[in-house]
N, C-alpha and C positions, 0 to 999 in steps of 0.2 A: 786446923783440921788435917793438915799433914800426918800430924803426930797421933791423932787419932788412929790412922790409917794404917800406920807404921806396923802392927801388928800383923793384919790382914795381907800386905806387902811381905812380910816376913815368911810366915804359912808359904804365900804362894811361892814363892823364890823355892823354898825347899821341896814343893813338890814338882815345881817344873826340872830341877837337878834331877829328877828320876825318871826326866824323859827325854832318849836319846836326841841328839842334835837338835835341841827344842828352838834355841835361838838363832842360831845360822837358817834354818826351815824357816822361821818367822820373817827374818830380812830376805831370805830370797824370796818368800812370796809376795812382799810390799812392795807396791809398781815403784814408789818411790826411791825407795834405799836398794831394788835390786840394781837399779839404771848404775847405783853407783859401784858395783859389784864386779871384779874382773875374777878370774877364774881362781889363781892364786887365791886372792882373798876369801873366795867361798873355802877352798881348802884350810884358812888360816883358821878362819870361823869356827870350823867343826871343830875347836877346842876350846871354844868359850862355852862356861858355865853356867855363868851368870851375869845378869845387867841388874844395875839397880840406878834409881835417878831419886837424887835428893833434892828439894827446893827448900832454899833457906827460909829462915822463920819470916823474913819481910820477902816474899814471895818475888816482888819486883824487884829487888838487890840479885835476884838470879838464880842457879842450881848447879849442880852436879852429877855428870854420867859417868859411873862406874862399870867398865867391863872387865870380867874376873873369867880368866883363863888356866887352864889344865898346864903342865910341861907340855911343851910344842919344839916343831925343828924350827919354829920362825922367830921368837924372839924369847929374851929371859924373862921380862916381866910377867908378874902372877897376875898384876890389874895395870887396866889403861885407864886413865880417867881425862875429861875434859870438862873444866868450869865457865859458865857464865857469870859475868856479872858489870857492874858498874863502876868505872874508875872514878879517881880523884874528882873527875870534872864530871861525873855524871854521863858519861859517854857509854854505850854498850864496850864489853873487852872479855879476852879468853886467856886461857892457859889449859896447858896440858901437860901430861905425863911425857915425858921423852921416852922413845921405844927404843929399847938395847937391842937392837938386831944382831942376829948370831951370822957369821961369817957366809957372805954370799946368799943371805934370805932378804934382805931388804927390798918388800915389794914395792916400795915409793919409787925406787931406782928401775926395779923393773918392769914396772908398768909400762913406760916407753919402749920396751924392747918388743913386746907384745900386741903392739895397736891395730898389725895387721891379720891376726887370727880371725878366720872366717866363722868359727863356731859362734862368738859373741853375737848378741843381739843389733847392737851398736851395726850402724851401715859404715861409718865411716872409720871409727878407730874403736880398739879398747879402750875403756873408761879409765881415769885414773886411779890408782888405788884408794878403795874406802880408806887406808891408813895412813891417808894425805890429809884427812879430815883434822887428825889430830896436832897437824904442825902448821895447818891454816889459819891464821886470827887474823887474815886481812880484812873481815866485815863481819864482826861477832855479832853486830846487831839484824843479821840477814843472815844467821846460820840455817839456813833450812833443814839440815838433818839433823842437828840439835833439835829442834821445835817437833821435828817429825816423831822421833823417838819420844821426848816428854810427853807431848798430846796427844798422840795416835796408837803409837806402839804401846806404851809403858802401861796407861790404864787397862788395856785388854788384849796383851799379845796373842790370846790363844784363837781369837779370831783369824789372826793372819797364819798360825802355824796349821788350823785345820781349812787353812783353802783348797788345799789338793784331795781331802780324802772326800769333802762336800762336794766335789767338783765330779769325782770320780763315784761314788754313791748315788746322787741325785742328777747331775748335770744342769737341771734348771732349777735348782732349791731357791724359794725365798728366801729372805734372812730372817723374816717374820718366822720363818716355820725351823731354824737350824736346829734348836732343843729337839724338837720329834725328829725331825731327820736323821738327825745323828745317833740318834736312840735307836732309830729301826735300824739304821745300817749296821750299828755294832750289833744288834740282835741276830742280823743276820749273818755274821761273823761267827758268832757263837754258836749257831744251827749248823754250819759249814764245819765247825771245828767239831763238834760232836761225832760228825759224820765220818772224820777222818782220825777217828783213836788209834787205829792201828800204828801208825808211824810214828818214831819218837822224836824226830826232827822237827813234825810240824805238832806234836806236842808240846814241844819246848818253846816253838815258835806262838803257840795261841798262851800260854802263861807267859810271855814277855807281853803279848798286844792285850791280855788281860789286864797286868799292872799297869799297861800305859793307861788302857781306858779307863781305871779306877782312878786312875790320877786327872784324868781330862774330867769326869766326873765331879772330885774334891773339887778342881780350881771352879768349875762354873758352879756349884754350890758356894764358894765364899764368892764370887762374884754379884751373886744373887744377894747376899745375907751383907754385902756392903754397899 
């Protein structure tokens, strides 16, 4: 089944790569993942261009999550991976990429120094860095973040990327009407763009928005056909 869906995931990844800040926006909008993100984590995740989940042929034996990054000021790695599997004893186990931090940029160490920032939603302390997840192998069988990415985000990341847009446009939209509401909202944007044809900057912005909207609809069509 997973092999059959690989062409779909590949095409979707190509479309997502054309949408600016897709993955960091998706993670920030996800209630469970956002609780694990510090301010500098979000900055680092702006360089995240692709996420891939690979389930092994025997799904029960495990899966791997790969995070692909552009050149960034935080670490040298182009890809960070975490793999979950059953060890020789049949117990859940995990392993991950060693992050090659650039000098003074280790977010897993700096998170403890920013615990008192009032700008975060946490009442008592800044959450541990998202990147500590790559070094935490204490309880692979209860790794909630891995399960959330694999089972909730990966099948349909667009639903979380679009959360702010739907809130701004409709406020009280029902999930069943998401497609209609989204299309109506995008039509409104087109009409507003037509009224403001005079300014080059707005024309440029409208052109970029139009491309992004096209990619949204292409991804939605992929979801419907799969």
